[in-house]
N, C-alpha and C positions, 0 to 999 in steps of 0.2 A: 600546778596551774594555780595562781595566784587567788585570792579571796576576792581581789575586783572584776574579774572573768567573769561572764556569765556562762552557765552551765548550756551544755550542748541539748536541742530539743531533738530528740530522738523518738518519732512514733514507732520505728521496729529495732529491736536489736537481737542479736545472735549470740548466743555463747554455749560453753559446754560445760562438763563437768570441773569441779576442783582438781587439783595435782595432774593437768590434763596430760596426755601424752599426744605422740605426733599425730594421731588418728582423730582425736578431737578435735586438734588444732586447724588440722586438714579439713575437716568436716566444717569448722565454721568458715571458713575460705570458702570452701565448696557451696554451701548454704548460702553465703553472698550472693552468687550467681544466680540462686533462684528468687531473691528478694531484693531486687535491685535499689540502693539509697540506702538499706539498711545498714545499722551500725556494728562493727565487728565488735565485740569484747570478749579479751583472754580474761580465764577464770585465776589464772596462774597454775606452775608447777614447782615440783619439789627439786626436780633433775635440773643440774646446771647446765648440759648442753642443749635440753629441748627451752631453757628460759635463755640462754645466749643466742638461739638461733630465731626465737621471738623475738630479742631484740634486736637482732642485727638483719633481720630480713622480713619478718611479720611487721613490724612497726613503720618501715620505709615501703616496704609494697604493697601492704596489705590495709594499710590504715586502722590498726587495733584503737579503740581508744580504752581509758581506765574509767571503770564504773562512776569514779568519783568525780570524773568530767561531764558527767549525763545528768541533766533533770530527770530524774527518777519518775516524778508525777506523768512526765510527758510522754512515757511507753505505750503503747495502747497494743503492740504483738511482741509476743515474746519468743522468739523460736530457740530451740534445745536442742543440742546434737551430740550423740552419743551416750544417752541415758535419758531416763524418764523417771527418775525418780529425786523427789524435792529434796531430800538431804544432801545430794551431790549437786545440787546448785545455791550451795546458801548463800555465795556472795550477790543472789539478786533477788533475796526475800522481803527486801521493802517493796521491789517492784511487782511479787505476788500478790500483794494486798490493793492495788491498783484497782478502781472498781473497772468492769467490764472488760477487764485485759483479756486479750485472747492467746492462746498458747498454740504453737506447733511442732512437732517432735520429729525425728529422725533419728533410731537406733537399732541396732543390731544385737542387743542383749533381751532374746526372748523371755529369759526365765526370770527378769528383774521386774517385779510387779509396777505397774506406772500408778502412783500416786498422786500425779496432778491431775488436771481437768482439761485435757487437751481438745480444741477448736478440731484438731486435726492431727494426725498422728500416722507415720509409715512405721511397722517395726517388721523387718524381716532376717532370718536367722542365716545373712551372711558374713564371710568373714570380717568385713568391716564396715564404718559409717560411709566411709570415702565412696565403697562401692555403690552401696544407697543412691547416695546422693548423686553421681556419677551418673547413674543409667536414668533420675528426673533430669539432669542437666541434657543428658544426650537424646531423651523423648522431648523436651521441649526446644529441641534446636539451638540450644545459646552454645556459641563458640567460649573457647578459652585459650588462656596466652601460654606462653612458654613457662613462668615462673608460678602460675597457677597448677598446671599440669604437673611440674616437680614436687611442688608442696604436700599435695595431694596422693602423688605417688609414693612420699615419703610415710604419710598415713598408712596406706595401703599395704607397701612393704612390712611396715612394723606389725602392726594390727593380723598380717595373716605368715609371720614369721617367713616372710619372703617367698610365699605360697608355699609354705612346708606344714604348717599347722593343720591338725584334722578338719577345723574349722572352717578351713579355705571351700570355699564353693565355685563352680565355676561363672558365679558372678563377677566373683575378684577376679578373674583371669580377664573377662571381657571388658572389666574397667582399665586392668593393667595394659590392654590394648589399645586401647580409645587412649588414654592416658602418652601412652608413647606415642603414637601417630600425633598428638598434639604437643609434641615437643619436651617429654617428660626428660630430663637427664639423670641417666641412671647412674654417673660418677657422682653425682653430689649425692644421693640418696646412699650408695654404698660408702663415700665416707664418713655421713652421718652414723650410719645404722652400724658399719663393719669396724668398728675403732676398736685399738690396740686398749689393753687393759692397762690401768696404772700400777705403780708399784703396791700402792695402798689396797688397791681391787683384787691385786693377785692375792696377796696376802690373807684378806677376806675371804675370797673365795677358798683358798687351804681351810681356813676353818671353819667353813660352811659343808665341806666335804671330809673333814674331821668329826665334825659333831652331828654328821647324819646316821639317822637308826631305821631299819625297815621295820615295818609292821605289816604282817597279816591280817585285815581286817577282812571278815567274812569272804576268804579264799579270794582276795586279791592282796598283792604288794604295794603298799603306800609307803613313800619315804619321806620322814620329816626331817628338817634340820632346824638350827637355832643359833644366832650369834647377838652378842650386846656388842652397844659402840657410845660414846657418850656423845655423838654428833651424827650429822642424817649421812646415809652411805651414797654419794653418788651412783646411780644409776645399777639400785639393788636389781630390780628386775631382768637385767641385762648378765646380771652374775646368775642369778637363778637359769635362765635360760643356757648360759654356759654350762652349769652345774647339769642340765637333764642331757646335753651331748655329750658331756665327757665319760659320765656312769650311762647313758645308755638307760634312762629311766623313764616309767611310762607317769607315774603319778609323784608329784613334789608340792610337799608343802613348805614353804622356808618362811619362818619368823625371824624379824629382826626389831631387838629393841635400840631405837634411836632416841636420846633426848629423855622425853618424857611421853613417848608413844611407841607402840609396838604396829610395825608395817607387815601384814601378812601378804607374800605374794606364793599364788599357785598355778601350778602346770601340770595340763592333763593331756595322755596321747589315748585315752578311750574314754567309748561313751559309758563305761559301767560307774563313772565316777564323775559327778558335774561340779567341777569346783567352784562355778559361778554359784551355783545353789548353796553352796559352801559358805563362800566369801559373803555372801548377800545376808546372812544370817548373822555375820560381824557387823553390818551397816554399810559394806562394800559393795562392790557387784562386778559386772562380767560374763562370760558366756561359759558352755560346757568346757572349752579346751582352756583358759587363761582367764585369769579373775584376781582381786585386790580388795584390799582393806586395811583401813587407816583404826588403830583400836586408844583409843584415851582411858587413864583412869584403871586400869586392868595390868595387873603382874603378869609376866612372862609365863610363870606355873598356872594361872588360870586361863592363860588365853589357851594354852597348850593343853588343858584339861578338857576345855571346853571343845576345843575341836576333834578330839580323841570322840568325845560322846555324839558330836555331829556327825564324824563319819562312820560309826557303831549304828545312828540310826538312819542315816540317808543312803548308806551304800547298802546296794540290793546283794543277798550272797548270791556266788556265783553256782549255778546249776546246769549240767549239760541235759541235753536232750532224751540221753539214756535213761535218767531218772522217771522220765515221764511219758515214754514213747509206746506204744502199743503195737508188738510184734507177735507173729507173723500180720503182713497186712492181706487185707481181701481185697482182690482188685480184680477190674475185667480189661478184656481185650476190646479194641478201639470198634471193633467189625462188629461187637456184640449188638442184638437189638435194644431198644429204648425199654419193650417188655420185658426182657430176660433180665435186664438190668435192674429195674423195678424189684423181679423176683429173686434178685439176689441181696439187694439191699434190705428187702424186707425179711429174707431168712435169717439175716446175720444183723438184723435192728442197729442199722447203720443208715448216719444221716448225710454220708457222702464216699466215694471210693474212688482212687487214684484210678485212672485210665491208660493202661501200656499198651505198646505198639503188638507184643504177643504175651502169652503165656510163658514164653519158654527165655526170652532176654529180659523180660520184666522192668525194660526202659519206660519209664512214665512219659507220658502226650499230652495230660490231662487230667482235669479232676471233676466229675460228675456229682452233683447234689441230687438229692433224693425228690426236693420240692423240684426242681427242673424237670426230672423225669417224670414225675407224678403228674406235672402240667402237662407236659407235652404227650403224655397218657392219656388225658383228658381230653386232647384235641385229637385222637385218632392219629397218632403218629408213632403209636407202637412199633411199626414195621421199621422205622428210621434208625440207622445205626449210630452209636453213641456219640461217636467223633463228631457229628453235627452238632449237636448242644453241650458238648464239653465245655469247661472253662479252661481257656488257652488267650496269652499265656500266664502261666500262675512262679509261686515262690516253692523254693524246697531248700531241703537244710540238709546238715552233716550230723553224726550221732556226736560230734566233740562242739557242735554248736553251743551257743549262748541261751539262757533262755530267754534272754531281753529282745532275741532275734525272734524267737519263736511267737512272743508278745506283740511286735512289730507286726508281724504278718497276720496272726488269729484276730488281734485286737485293734492294729492299726490299720491294716490292708482290707479286712473282714474278710479272710479265707478262711473257712471253716477247717478246712483239711488242708496238714502240712505232708509231706511225702518226704522221707528219711531215705536221703540216696547217698550208697556207697557204690561205687566204680559202676556207674552209670545202671543200676538195678535198684529199685524200692526193696527197702530192708525192714524199712517198719513205717507208720504212719504218727503225728502227733493231731489228735483233734481237740476239738474245740472244747469237748467235754474233761479232756484229760488236762486242758490248761485250767479249767475251774476248778475241778474237783482240786488242785493244787495249790491253787491260790485263794480258795476257802479258808484253806489252814493256817496261809498268810496273806492277807489281801495287801500289807502294805508294799510288798513285791513288785506292785503294778506300778509304773513310773507314771506320774500324773498325765505328760503328754498321748498317753496311749490308753487313756480312760475312753469307752465308747463313746461316739459325737461329742467328746469334749476336745475340741479344737481351739484351736487361738482363732479368738473372735475377731470378726472385722465389721466394722461400722462402715459405710457409704452414705451416710448422711451429708457428710461435706462435698462430696462429688453430684450426689443426688440435687443438691442446689446449685452446685455449679455448671450444671447441665440442663437442669429441666426448667420449662416455663413456669412462671409463679402461677398460671391457672393448674398446671397439674400438680404441683405441691400442693397445693391448696384444697386439691380433693383429696389426694393421700394424706394430709394431714387432719382434715374434717374428719374421715373416713374410718381415722386411725383412732381420735379422740372419740368417738362415737362408739367404738368397738370398748374402748376403757370404759365407758361409762356403762355399758350395758353388760359388763363382766366377760368380755369374750377378745380370743385372740384372732387381729386380722393381719394380713398380708400380701403384698403385690407379689405377683408368680411369672415367670415363664420369661417368654423372647423382651417384655419390658426390660426385667431385670438384666438380661444377658446383651441388651442393644445398649443399658446404662454404661456397662461394663467396656464395651466395644466401643464405647463413644460415638455410637449410630443414632440417628432420631427416630425414636418410637414412640408412639403416645397413644397407643393401643392399652390400655388400663384392665389387666386380669387381675380381680382379687379374690384371695380365698378366707372364709372363714371359719374357723373352729367353733360350727355352731349351724345355725339357721341361716342358710345364705339367702333364702327368699324373703326373710322377715328382717335380714339386714339391709339387703337392698330396696326392701320398700321404706325403711327408716330414712335413708342415707337421700333415696328419691324426693322424701317429704322435706328434710333437712335441705336439701340445695335446691328446691322449686323444680325439680323434674319429675318425668315418669319412670315408672318401672314396670319392665315384661318378665316372666318369668315361666319356668317348665319344671311343672312339679314333677316329671319321672326322673330328670336329672337333676334335682333340685338347683337348677342353675338361676340366673335373671339376668336382665340387664338393664342400667339404669339411663336415660337417655336423658342430658340436662337442656338448660333453653339453650345456650347455644350449638347443639346438637352433638355434643362430645358423649362418646356412650364408654361406661363403665359398666365389665362385666364382670359379675359375682356368683361366685361358687361356694357350696358347702364342701368341707376338708372332707374328700373321699377319698376309697379305693374303689378301683374299676377292675372287673374281670370281664371275661369273655367267654361263653359259651361254646363257641365254636369259633376255628378261625376264621377270620376277616369278619365275625360279626360286629353289630353296634355294642358299645358297653353297658355293663348293668351295674348301677352303682350301689355302693354301702356307705355309710359314715364313717369316717376314718378320721387321723389327725394331718396336720400339714408335711409329718415326713412321709407317710403314706400316700398324701395325696402326689408329693412331689415325684414318689415312685413310680405313678402311672405314667408318668409324661415320656415324650417319645426318646429324647437322646438326654446326655447330661449337661449339656450348654444351655439347654430348657428346663433344668430340674431346680434352678434357683431361686430363691425369696428373699425378699425383704420386709421385716417386723414393721408396721404403721405404728403400732401404738406406742402413745406418747414417751413412755419411759423405755423405749429400746426402740424408736423411730431411725430408718438406716441401716438395724444391725442385719447382716446378712446371713441367711440360712444356707447352706451346703452340707448337704450328708452325705453326695455321691461323687465326690473330685470334680467338680462344673468347672469350678477356678483355674485347678491344673489344665484340664481338656480347654479350657478358653487360651490360655496361656499357651499351650501345644499347638493347637490350632487343629483340634482333633472331634470330631464327629463319633459321638461312643454312645452304643444302647445301655439301659439301665439294667437288662437281664437279657439271655440266650433265649427267650421266645417271644420277644418284642415283635421279631416280623412277621412271625406265626400268629400272632393277636391280631395284629394290625399291618398286614401289607403295604397301606399305602404310606408308611413309615420309609418304604424303600425309595420312596420318589423324595421323600421330605428329605430324606438326609442327601440324596443328592443335589435337593435345592440347597440345602444350608451350605453345603460343602462347595458348591458355585458362588453362592450368594457372598461366604465371606471368604474364599479362599481357603479356605479348610481341607482336610484331607479326610476322607471314612476313615477307622481307626483299622488295626489288620484283624481283628476278631471280630469287630463289626462287618467287615467287609465279605469276608468268611459267612456269617449271617445272612447277609443278604443273599449272596449266591447259593446256600442251602437252601432259602424259600424259595428261588424262583427254580432251584430243581425239584421241588415238590408241588410248581404249579400254583403256588398261593395266589399270585396276580389274578388266577383265572377265576379265584371266588369270589373276588370285588364287584360289587355291582357297578355298572356303568356310571350310575350316577355320582358315586365314590371318587371313581376314576377321574370321571371329567371336570368334579373339582382341582382336584391336586393338578391336572393337566393345565387348566385355566392359571392356576397361580404360577406354575415354571413358566408357562406361556407368555405372562406379564412381568416376569423378573428381568433384569438387564444382562443378564448373560445366557441368554436362549439358549447359543449356539454349544457352549460347553456344556450346559446341561442336558441338551439331547444326544450330545455325543458321549457323554457320560452313560446316559441312559441305553444308546445302542452300545457301547461296549461293554456294560455289564449284562446284556440281553432282556433290559427293563421292556423297551419296544417291541420286541418280537412277542414278549410274554403278554402283552396287552394285546396285538395283535400280529401278525406276519408280516401282513401288509405294509405294515408302517417302519419296518427295516431302514434304516438309515442308509444312503448311496452319496457319492458324491456329487449327485447334481442337487440333490433336496440340500444337504450343508453348505454348499454353492450359495445357494437362493437365502437360505436361513442366516447366512454371514452378511448377505448382503442385504438382507431386512435390518439387520441389529443397525447397519448405520444408517439406513434410510429413515427408522424410527427416531436415531438422534437427531437428525436434521429435520424432520418433519415436527417433531417436539418444540425446537425454537423457532418453529413460525406463529404458533400459539395460534392455531386457527381452530374454528368451528366447523362441523359438530367431531365430538370426540370419537376417537378413534378407538375400535374395539382390537386392541392389540393382537389378541390372543387367537382371534380370528384367522388373522392374517399370516400367523406363522402355523397355524392349524393347515392352512393351505399348502405351504410350502412343504407341509411334512407327508402330505395326500398327493403330493406330485408325481403324476403317472399312473394312478390308479384309475381304473375305468370309471364310467359312470355306474354300471353296474355292479362293480364289489365294491364301490363305497357304500352301500346299502350295508354291507357288513361293519363298515368303521361305524356308520350311524347308528346300527345296533348294537356294536360292542359299548359304546359311550352313551346308549340309553338317549340319543338326541329326543328331542320333542317334534310333532310333529311339524311347529313352527321353525325348528332350528333345521330340521331336514331340509323346507322348502327354503329358508335363507341359503345355504351351502349348494342348494340346487341351482337356484337362481343366481347366485354368485359364481360358481363354475360355469355356467351358461354361458353368462354375459361375459365373463373373461376371455372364455374362448371365441366369443362372436368377435368382440373388440380387437380382441390380438388379432385374427385371421383378416379383420377389415381393415388395420393400419399397415400388416405386412403386403396387402393386396394393391396398395397405392402405391406406385413407384415413383411419385414425384412428390413435391413437398405439400405437406398438410395445410390447409386456411383453417386458419384458429376456430371459424364455423365447424369444419370437418372434425378438428380433433373435440370440438364441444360434444357435439352431436354422438362420436364414436364411445366417449369415455363417460357421458354423464348417466348413461344406462346400470353402470358399472358401482356396485356401492364401491364406498372408498376404501375399503379394507382390501378390494379386489383390485382399484385402481395401483396402490402401492405395489401387491403381486406383483403386476404388471410389470412395473419399475424396475422390481427387482431381479425378475427373472429376464429378463431381456439381455443380449449383449451389443443391441444396436444401441450407438448413443444417442441417434435421431429420433428414436422410439422414447430414449429417456428423456429428451429435452421436450417431445411433447406433454407427457406425462409428467414432469415439471411446471411446463408452462398451462397445463389443465389445473394442477393442483394449488398455486401459487397467484392465479391471475385469472383465467379464463371461467373457472367455475364461479368465482366471488363478483365476477363485474355482474352490476345490476342496469335495469332500464329505468327511463323516467314517466314510463306509462303505465296505464292499470288497465282492468277490468272496468273501472266507470268510465273511463274516456272513450273505449269502446260503446258501452253502452250510450254513451252521448251521442254518437255517432250513429245511434240507431238499432243497431245490430241485437238482435234476441241474444239473451243468453243462452249459451250452449256449447257444447264439447270446440268449438271454432274460437271463441275466447283463446283457450291454451295454445293452440296451434298459432295465432296470430301473434300472441306475446313473445312464446318461444321464434318465431320469426325473425320480430323484432331484436329478439338478441342475437340471432345470427347474424342478419345485418351488422349491428352494431358492432360485435365482436369483428368481422373482418373489415371495419371502418367503412361501410358504405353509406349509413346515416349516425348522424351524431346529435346529439341532445335532442330536450324533450320537443322542440319544435320540428324539426325532422323526423322525428319519431312518430309525433302525431298526424304529419303531411303523407307517410310511409300507411301508416293504420286506416286513413281519410281513403286513399287510393284504392286500398286492397277491398276495404269493404266497401268501395262502389263496384269496383268487379266481383265479388260477391252476390251485390244485389241483381246485376245487371244478369247474371247468370242464371240468377234464380228467377228473371223475368224472360228470360229465355224457354 
């Protein structure tokens, strides 16, 4: 660019780390699809083949720019791919100083700390950055061309070792499938990645092989090799990869002194050594299985010594299970009762035991924790067999398993007890206590990722700001600031958070405060000019704002149930225990709203995983025992979101039904849950699922579904969609119409049993009795008329029937003529008005009385049939009728 040219104004630029590889280059191109109009900036590479590819392809096809061509002060958004570290994007240092600069990051290097300040970041432990960006592109329905698919494929194949590296995930395969579908040219990728070595490279490879030494570091074999050369070695990382293939090495560190710098390339095929962490300590980066670093101002000997020090300090010694397991195991058979199991665990002071098929074969089928058994016993379930409430599925290990796997299960998966299985028999167990006793001696053995509750934190602040109305955001931010001012922590929890992540609309705010929820609600109401109502027993409150928006506020609490199906007793607790009392994992999410961490997602129970897997899962084995209405809620959420009830949860549903726990529910609670289900969009699927699992029969045998009821409910769903588009008044009680269909064929006398089961009030009983009677009467009248009905006859027949009943008639009939009559009534006849009133009748001299209604109805009937039109004819009709009435009185 000449000095006379004006620099390019670029509001958004996309770049990656210096010494870029194919994945970095491809990720820049992919990110360009997410940010149309952005300027792509290549950070530079030391590998000639990559530079040639960039010069020959990227420059022409993807319009990359040099940073020197850009007016750096114009940049407002910096998008960084394949890294999250400032020292790896030194080429854009001047831009990082721009006031108000926003940064977006897409990276797959989970272990490297982010020392930038991103407004938005996606970090996922996938095999390549391209896979992450491909997912985002697919989610947004953006199309790519063949050239884009090929360069993205090049990055994907390189960073996953053509899908052979241990870091490869199913998401990388999905990306490959999608790219192939969009024209990815595999022959181009093969030519670029599987190239023959030059004579110089072969010589250097020989030197690497010759200089390699094997070191046993904390029971792990590590190969270290080094070379010195006066100039940069093209494709040094390729030589390292070839080295590993030739020697079948699991862990390799290659040091290359080139010019004034030392290049470190590391590869690993085991989780026991995280090469990314090692290289990060040298100022480089990468992930568990592949990493690199460039080191200046150090001698080869100094780097080698530091490498050994890092390896000895960071590599956990390999211990196998035999060193800490307890043998022989105390086990119980699956058909043992809960009370006997509690006795056995108390006898041996055990917190948990493996459950076996029988005591002869000792095949493990589940695990039982003492706290679960004790809780079941407190619910008078001591006679129940342990297999109903045992934990299944579960993880097991072998005697030669590494300690890392034990820690993954006990610390990561929160499984208190791990069976040691050989030849399909449980030979020993490793308990949480066994592991803790060993770790107390050497806490450094615990990988950072497995510390309890220390997970990769996710902040959804930007998602909330993109998906929520300003009014809702303002409430959350105000509540969060107020919490910080009074020194407490506040969270928005439950279905609201779930639906934000599912991109569904849900403006029902449910706040939890680690403190006095009622006092907090009163203060919030005062601050936002609202009013607060509260329930001291449950330590809950609701704030009602001037526009009618409701904000529920609860004290962080732990609920326990005094007996099955009881209302909860409440105790103060932390946010974790508050979430633990929720019904399902997908509803056990919270978002911190205090200003310092606004948007931080709190997930203790794998809720995000279940949302991703579309699974409904309870938080503990006695969930349905404590509250059987959760069975109906599980079905409701399953159908609403098109999820599936998880296998273990489904077994617990069936067991709760076997114990007849639905029978213990009050009619009021049943009615509440049933109304919600019958107001959902997928009523038929919900009712069919309830019938399939035996829930309807458990509520009352008369409600069991049959083909006639299914057909009418399905037809009602279609009618509800049609009717809702008419925007007619008055509003419809949808659930009543579906309830009529559920009770089809039940006699009037037996319906009393249904009313009793649902604890209907006298008013509700009268409404349903009236509705069923008028439906029967109206349907009979219509069926008995063999000719086409006049509009007035249709109106007279259907007007006494409540609106819900009219729709039920339309859904139940198979005769098109009757459907036509009902449609005519709903959309026209019932809405027709007349132009005369009672005042007109009074003006004609008739004394007020019952005749007024009769006369006005007669006017409407005549108008419907077209016999009289307009106010003039209607007044004339009234005048004549009143004359007749007066004459009859005179006689």
